LUMKOLNU-954442 format. One record per residue (C-alpha): x, y, z; residue number from 1. Coordinates in nm, 4 decimals, always signed. Layout:
r u: X&v: Y&w: Z&pos: NUM
...
//
This chain:
r u: -0.3954&v: +0.0064&w: -0.8880&pos: 1
r u: -0.3365&v: -0.2001&w: -1.1711&pos: 2
r u: -0.6647&v: -0.0975&w: -1.3515&pos: 3
r u: -0.5379&v: +0.2534&w: -1.3522&pos: 4
r u: -0.2177&v: +0.1774&w: -1.5004&pos: 5
r u: -0.4074&v: +0.0137&w: -1.7907&pos: 6
r u: -0.5515&v: +0.3635&w: -1.8697&pos: 7
r u: -0.2547&v: +0.5641&w: -1.7915&pos: 8
r u: -0.1738&v: +0.6081&w: -2.1553&pos: 9
r u: -0.5220&v: +0.7431&w: -2.2660&pos: 10
r u: -0.5349&v: +0.9507&w: -1.9569&pos: 11
r u: -0.1816&v: +1.1387&w: -2.0200&pos: 12
r u: -0.2879&v: +1.2022&w: -2.3571&pos: 13
r u: -0.5995&v: +1.3604&w: -2.2806&pos: 14
r u: -0.4397&v: +1.5756&w: -2.0123&pos: 15
r u: -0.1687&v: +1.7041&w: -2.2439&pos: 16
r u: -0.4162&v: +1.7625&w: -2.5371&pos: 17
r u: -0.6451&v: +1.9650&w: -2.2866&pos: 18
r u: -0.4138&v: +2.1241&w: -2.0261&pos: 19
r u: -0.6680&v: +2.2840&w: -1.8437&pos: 20
r u: -0.8479&v: +1.9653&w: -1.7630&pos: 21
r u: -0.5583&v: +1.8067&w: -1.6275&pos: 22
r u: -0.4786&v: +2.0872&w: -1.4038&pos: 23
r u: -0.7513&v: +2.3649&w: -1.3620&pos: 24
r u: -0.5666&v: +2.5653&w: -1.0983&pos: 25
r u: -0.2151&v: +2.6261&w: -1.3582&pos: 26
r u: -0.2122&v: +3.0203&w: -1.3793&pos: 27
r u: +0.0353&v: +3.0042&w: -1.6792&pos: 28
r u: +0.0282&v: +2.7848&w: -1.9382&pos: 29
r u: +0.3319&v: +2.6954&w: -2.1452&pos: 30
r u: +0.3413&v: +2.7975&w: -2.5148&pos: 31
r u: +0.2102&v: +2.5568&w: -2.7174&pos: 32
r u: +0.5321&v: +2.5337&w: -2.9225&pos: 33
r u: +0.6728&v: +2.4062&w: -2.5972&pos: 34
r u: +0.4369&v: +2.1532&w: -2.5310&pos: 35
r u: +0.5128&v: +1.7694&w: -2.6086&pos: 36
r u: +0.2703&v: +1.6485&w: -2.8614&pos: 37
r u: -0.0366&v: +1.4060&w: -2.7532&pos: 38
r u: +0.1408&v: +1.1125&w: -2.9505&pos: 39
r u: +0.5219&v: +1.1649&w: -2.7592&pos: 40
r u: +0.3159&v: +1.1789&w: -2.4264&pos: 41
r u: +0.1128&v: +0.8443&w: -2.5086&pos: 42
r u: +0.4253&v: +0.6675&w: -2.5835&pos: 43
r u: +0.6005&v: +0.8244&w: -2.2542&pos: 44
r u: +0.2804&v: +0.7171&w: -2.0735&pos: 45
r u: +0.3559&v: +0.3191&w: -2.2168&pos: 46
r u: +0.6804&v: +0.3103&w: -2.0945&pos: 47
r u: +0.5947&v: +0.4640&w: -1.7118&pos: 48
r u: +0.3172&v: +0.1742&w: -1.7365&pos: 49
r u: +0.5868&v: -0.0593&w: -1.8143&pos: 50
r u: +0.8434&v: +0.0433&w: -1.5651&pos: 51
r u: +0.5545&v: +0.0293&w: -1.3079&pos: 52
r u: +0.4740&v: -0.3010&w: -1.3690&pos: 53
r u: +0.8270&v: -0.4411&w: -1.3860&pos: 54
r u: +0.8806&v: -0.2418&w: -1.0420&pos: 55
r u: +0.5744&v: -0.4540&w: -0.8981&pos: 56
r u: +0.6974&v: -0.7640&w: -0.9970&pos: 57
r u: +1.0622&v: -0.6820&w: -0.8473&pos: 58
r u: +0.9088&v: -0.5823&w: -0.5279&pos: 59
r u: +0.6850&v: -0.9279&w: -0.5098&pos: 60
r u: +1.0235&v: -1.0715&w: -0.4960&pos: 61
r u: +1.2077&v: -0.8622&w: -0.2631&pos: 62
r u: +1.4151&v: -0.7128&w: -0.5320&pos: 63
r u: +1.4017&v: -0.3762&w: -0.4067&pos: 64
r u: +1.6825&v: -0.1949&w: -0.5577&pos: 65
r u: +1.5474&v: -0.3039&w: -0.9002&pos: 66
r u: +1.2139&v: -0.1861&w: -0.8044&pos: 67
r u: +1.3234&v: +0.1353&w: -0.6840&pos: 68
r u: +1.5249&v: +0.2240&w: -0.9840&pos: 69
r u: +1.1822&v: +0.1267&w: -1.2034&pos: 70
r u: +0.9865&v: +0.3254&w: -1.0069&pos: 71
r u: +1.2019&v: +0.6301&w: -1.0048&pos: 72
r u: +1.2386&v: +0.6251&w: -1.3626&pos: 73
r u: +0.8402&v: +0.5838&w: -1.4108&pos: 74
r u: +0.8074&v: +0.8896&w: -1.1789&pos: 75
r u: +1.0330&v: +1.1206&w: -1.3801&pos: 76
r u: +0.8181&v: +1.0359&w: -1.6890&pos: 77
r u: +0.4996&v: +1.1223&w: -1.4994&pos: 78
r u: +0.6430&v: +1.4379&w: -1.3532&pos: 79
r u: +0.7197&v: +1.5604&w: -1.7354&pos: 80
r u: +0.3815&v: +1.4383&w: -1.8739&pos: 81
r u: +0.1449&v: +1.5482&w: -1.5613&pos: 82
r u: +0.3355&v: +1.7576&w: -1.3260&pos: 83
r u: +0.3855&v: +1.7518&w: -0.9520&pos: 84
r u: +0.0600&v: +1.8424&w: -0.8540&pos: 85
r u: -0.1438&v: +1.5337&w: -1.0350&pos: 86
r u: -0.2567&v: +1.2581&w: -0.8518&pos: 87
r u: -0.0835&v: +1.0102&w: -1.1073&pos: 88
r u: +0.2576&v: +1.1446&w: -0.9951&pos: 89
r u: +0.1225&v: +1.1089&w: -0.6140&pos: 90
r u: +0.0381&v: +0.7206&w: -0.6998&pos: 91
r u: +0.4090&v: +0.6649&w: -0.8022&pos: 92
r u: +0.5445&v: +0.8401&w: -0.5117&pos: 93
r u: +0.3399&v: +0.6278&w: -0.2854&pos: 94
r u: +0.5206&v: +0.3286&w: -0.4731&pos: 95
r u: +0.8550&v: +0.4674&w: -0.4179&pos: 96
r u: +0.7496&v: +0.4962&w: -0.0255&pos: 97
r u: +0.6411&v: +0.1383&w: +0.0132&pos: 98
r u: +1.0250&v: +0.0410&w: -0.1078&pos: 99
r u: +1.2216&v: +0.3033&w: +0.0496&pos: 100
r u: +1.0294&v: +0.2067&w: +0.4170&pos: 101
r u: +1.1081&v: -0.1750&w: +0.3293&pos: 102
r u: +1.4985&v: -0.0787&w: +0.2918&pos: 103
r u: +1.4934&v: +0.1116&w: +0.6442&pos: 104
r u: +1.4956&v: +0.4658&w: +0.5105&pos: 105
r u: +1.2019&v: +0.5922&w: +0.7147&pos: 106
r u: +1.2785&v: +0.9488&w: +0.6814&pos: 107
r u: +1.2581&v: +0.9499&w: +0.3104&pos: 108
r u: +0.9707&v: +0.7452&w: +0.3103&pos: 109
r u: +0.7764&v: +1.0091&w: +0.5337&pos: 110
r u: +0.8613&v: +1.2777&w: +0.3169&pos: 111
r u: +0.7006&v: +1.0778&w: -0.0096&pos: 112
r u: +0.4007&v: +1.0125&w: +0.1653&pos: 113
r u: +0.3570&v: +1.3557&w: +0.2948&pos: 114
r u: +0.4426&v: +1.4858&w: -0.0359&pos: 115
r u: +0.2079&v: +1.2593&w: -0.1975&pos: 116
r u: -0.0749&v: +1.3279&w: +0.0513&pos: 117
r u: -0.0370&v: +1.7326&w: -0.0022&pos: 118
r u: -0.1144&v: +1.6629&w: -0.3828&pos: 119
r u: -0.4067&v: +1.4559&w: -0.3262&pos: 120
r u: -0.5064&v: +1.7545&w: -0.1351&pos: 121
r u: -0.5355&v: +1.9567&w: -0.4433&pos: 122
r u: -0.6243&v: +1.6711&w: -0.7097&pos: 123
r u: -0.8228&v: +1.4017&w: -0.5059&pos: 124
r u: -0.8327&v: +1.0486&w: -0.5646&pos: 125
r u: -1.0404&v: +0.8747&w: -0.2524&pos: 126
r u: -0.9047&v: +0.5474&w: -0.2917&pos: 127
r u: -0.5290&v: +0.6584&w: -0.2840&pos: 128
r u: -0.5794&v: +0.9115&w: -0.0415&pos: 129
r u: -0.7149&v: +0.6401&w: +0.2217&pos: 130
r u: -0.4272&v: +0.4062&w: +0.1083&pos: 131
r u: -0.1779&v: +0.6551&w: +0.1433&pos: 132
r u: -0.3446&v: +0.7534&w: +0.4872&pos: 133
r u: -0.3286&v: +0.3912&w: +0.5852&pos: 134
r u: +0.0747&v: +0.3604&w: +0.4976&pos: 135
r u: +0.1433&v: +0.6890&w: +0.7086&pos: 136
r u: -0.0034&v: +0.5161&w: +0.9853&pos: 137
r u: +0.1940&v: +0.1868&w: +0.9378&pos: 138
r u: +0.4902&v: +0.4018&w: +0.9460&pos: 139
r u: +0.3986&v: +0.5730&w: +1.2443&pos: 140
r u: +0.3287&v: +0.2239&w: +1.4136&pos: 141
r u: +0.6565&v: +0.0898&w: +1.3199&pos: 142
r u: +0.8253&v: +0.3820&w: +1.4570&pos: 143
r u: +0.6462&v: +0.3763&w: +1.7525&pos: 144
r u: +0.7298&v: +0.0000&w: +1.8199&pos: 145
r u: +1.0883&v: +0.0699&w: +1.7480&pos: 146
r u: +1.0648&v: -0.1308&w: +1.4076&pos: 147
r u: +1.2844&v: -0.0340&w: +1.1545&pos: 148
r u: +1.3120&v: -0.2260&w: +0.8151&pos: 149
r u: +1.6290&v: -0.3544&w: +0.6796&pos: 150
r u: +1.5627&v: -0.5283&w: +0.4007&pos: 151
r u: +1.8478&v: -0.5179&w: +0.1389&pos: 152
r u: +1.8501&v: -0.4024&w: -0.2020&pos: 153
r u: +1.8545&v: -0.7692&w: -0.3456&pos: 154
r u: +1.7451&v: -1.0908&w: -0.1376&pos: 155
r u: +2.0647&v: -1.3343&w: -0.0431&pos: 156
r u: +2.0979&v: -1.5844&w: -0.3205&pos: 157
r u: +2.0322&v: -1.8561&w: -0.0721&pos: 158
r u: +1.7775&v: -1.7146&w: +0.2020&pos: 159
r u: +1.6150&v: -1.9500&w: +0.4668&pos: 160
r u: +1.2965&v: -1.8294&w: +0.4566&pos: 161
r u: +1.0594&v: -1.7122&w: +0.1873&pos: 162
r u: +1.0269&v: -1.3521&w: +0.1004&pos: 163
r u: +0.6515&v: -1.3692&w: +0.1848&pos: 164
r u: +0.4938&v: -1.6896&w: +0.3134&pos: 165
r u: +0.2231&v: -1.8781&w: +0.1811&pos: 166
r u: -0.0723&v: -1.6890&w: +0.2598&pos: 167
r u: -0.3366&v: -2.0068&w: +0.2766&pos: 168
r u: -0.0703&v: -2.1208&w: +0.5905&pos: 169
r u: -0.0934&v: -1.7688&w: +0.7416&pos: 170
r u: -0.4811&v: -1.7707&w: +0.7133&pos: 171
r u: -0.4916&v: -2.0971&w: +0.8585&pos: 172
r u: -0.2735&v: -1.9958&w: +1.1541&pos: 173
r u: -0.4822&v: -1.6939&w: +1.2018&pos: 174
r u: -0.7964&v: -1.8626&w: +1.1848&pos: 175
r u: -0.7542&v: -2.0795&w: +1.4971&pos: 176
r u: -0.8051&v: -1.7647&w: +1.6974&pos: 177
r u: -1.1818&v: -1.7653&w: +1.5865&pos: 178
r u: -1.3477&v: -1.9147&w: +1.8561&pos: 179
r u: -1.1393&v: -1.6910&w: +2.1086&pos: 180
r u: -1.3011&v: -1.3723&w: +1.9388&pos: 181
r u: -1.6796&v: -1.4509&w: +1.9137&pos: 182
r u: -1.7549&v: -1.2911&w: +2.2605&pos: 183
r u: -1.6550&v: -0.9606&w: +2.0771&pos: 184
r u: -2.0061&v: -0.8946&w: +2.0402&pos: 185
r u: -2.2967&v: -1.0504&w: +2.1574&pos: 186
r u: -2.5839&v: -1.0110&w: +1.8781&pos: 187
r u: -2.6481&v: -1.2288&w: +1.6119&pos: 188
r u: -2.3537&v: -1.4004&w: +1.4073&pos: 189
r u: -2.2207&v: -1.2025&w: +1.1689&pos: 190
r u: -1.8444&v: -1.1585&w: +0.9818&pos: 191
r u: -1.6143&v: -0.9133&w: +1.0565&pos: 192
r u: -1.3210&v: -0.8370&w: +0.8072&pos: 193
r u: -0.9805&v: -0.7880&w: +0.9768&pos: 194
r u: -0.6648&v: -0.6677&w: +0.7940&pos: 195
r u: -0.3509&v: -0.7333&w: +1.0056&pos: 196
r u: +0.0024&v: -0.6265&w: +0.8952&pos: 197
r u: +0.2479&v: -0.8926&w: +1.0732&pos: 198
r u: +0.6008&v: -0.8540&w: +1.0816&pos: 199
r u: +0.8428&v: -1.1590&w: +0.9297&pos: 200
r u: +0.9174&v: -1.2577&w: +1.2843&pos: 201
r u: +0.5621&v: -1.2795&w: +1.3816&pos: 202
r u: +0.4595&v: -0.9342&w: +1.5496&pos: 203
r u: +0.1359&v: -0.7742&w: +1.5000&pos: 204
r u: +0.2024&v: -0.4308&w: +1.4101&pos: 205
r u: -0.1278&v: -0.2763&w: +1.2782&pos: 206
r u: -0.4850&v: -0.3702&w: +1.2759&pos: 207
r u: -0.7612&v: -0.2458&w: +0.9914&pos: 208
r u: -1.1162&v: -0.3161&w: +1.1033&pos: 209
r u: -1.3239&v: -0.3216&w: +0.7753&pos: 210
r u: -1.6838&v: -0.1608&w: +0.7679&pos: 211
r u: -1.8985&v: -0.0422&w: +0.9880&pos: 212
r u: -1.6888&v: -0.1756&w: +1.2732&pos: 213
r u: -1.4035&v: +0.0258&w: +1.2126&pos: 214
r u: -1.3427&v: +0.2521&w: +1.5449&pos: 215
r u: -1.6337&v: +0.0865&w: +1.7273&pos: 216
r u: -1.6306&v: -0.1185&w: +2.0603&pos: 217
r u: -1.6673&v: -0.4632&w: +1.8458&pos: 218
r u: -1.3468&v: -0.3511&w: +1.6163&pos: 219
r u: -1.1434&v: -0.2530&w: +1.9382&pos: 220
r u: -1.2477&v: -0.5775&w: +2.1121&pos: 221
r u: -1.1159&v: -0.7632&w: +1.8146&pos: 222
r u: -0.7555&v: -0.5751&w: +1.7886&pos: 223
r u: -0.7170&v: -0.6059&w: +2.1660&pos: 224
r u: -0.7809&v: -0.9611&w: +2.1504&pos: 225
r u: -0.5715&v: -1.0329&w: +1.8398&pos: 226
r u: -0.2859&v: -0.8467&w: +1.9532&pos: 227
r u: -0.2902&v: -1.0628&w: +2.2728&pos: 228
r u: -0.3192&v: -1.4016&w: +2.0907&pos: 229
r u: -0.1195&v: -1.3791&w: +1.8059&pos: 230
r u: +0.1777&v: -1.4121&w: +2.0557&pos: 231
r u: +0.0232&v: -1.7633&w: +2.1499&pos: 232
r u: +0.0022&v: -1.9120&w: +1.7795&pos: 233
r u: +0.2941&v: -2.0272&w: +1.5762&pos: 234
r u: +0.2960&v: -1.8286&w: +1.2839&pos: 235
r u: +0.4748&v: -1.8913&w: +0.9510&pos: 236
r u: +0.8018&v: -1.6715&w: +0.9339&pos: 237
r u: +0.9055&v: -1.4888&w: +0.6047&pos: 238
r u: +1.2267&v: -1.2780&w: +0.4778&pos: 239
r u: +0.9938&v: -0.9510&w: +0.4068&pos: 240
r u: +0.9721&v: -0.6964&w: +0.6887&pos: 241
r u: +0.6067&v: -0.6865&w: +0.7256&pos: 242
r u: +0.3040&v: -0.8357&w: +0.5089&pos: 243
r u: -0.0791&v: -0.7417&w: +0.5397&pos: 244
r u: -0.3071&v: -1.0533&w: +0.5647&pos: 245
r u: -0.6770&v: -1.0282&w: +0.5530&pos: 246
r u: -0.9230&v: -1.2633&w: +0.7540&pos: 247
r u: -1.2528&v: -1.2673&w: +0.8517&pos: 248
r u: -1.3875&v: -1.3655&w: +1.1943&pos: 249
r u: -1.7154&v: -1.4710&w: +1.3223&pos: 250
r u: -1.8284&v: -1.2796&w: +1.5964&pos: 251
r u: -2.1717&v: -1.3007&w: +1.8034&pos: 252
r u: -2.3864&v: -1.5822&w: +1.9852&pos: 253
r u: -2.3747&v: -1.9157&w: +1.8384&pos: 254
r u: -2.7073&v: -2.0334&w: +1.7273&pos: 255
r u: -2.8797&v: -2.2249&w: +1.9968&pos: 256
r u: -3.0284&v: -2.5630&w: +1.9209&pos: 257
//
């Protein structure tokens, strides 16, 4: 995501200099006199990039109101620069949706994701498409489990819990379950990477099995076992509604001596 931001100014300038390259399906081009100059668009793109980076920083601190305000301003700039049919505008909608989700505005979040999904059908970005699909799946899971985020616009001045937990502590706690899932495969020992999204009070809400094991019997076994086992270990609590964590598990027979 960040690498795309660093080239945003150049990409936007190119799309304005060559409108047909940026939107091949556009039926009628604006009159040249009405079009912003490449220099003006490049300057606007720099502003959008700065706003997005500020929004990410605020989001990491749980300052949802400030993050959303930055994302909305950045999206307005992108809307003017590349229009509502460009994957870069869809990416900004994705950013806004993650904040509104954390604030409990699920209906608004779903609308943002559906809009981004429609844009990406016309202007594909495979990485972004996959990300939006996963986050829509997370929204579905939260709704199915009756979990509605209620993060405030600004974190309380003296919070009892950190907004995000220490990643090493969380991975250490999850890693204790390694011996319990080895028998999910009977072949030679190998690593399977699992991305699990956990709520601040320690509930797993979504699993993503990476690689060839996604949707396989091994992947389903890992998801089932981890769902049951995670309730038996003490996980670090945190103030955010949820956060994903990635962990490699070894499955397969232990080598015989």
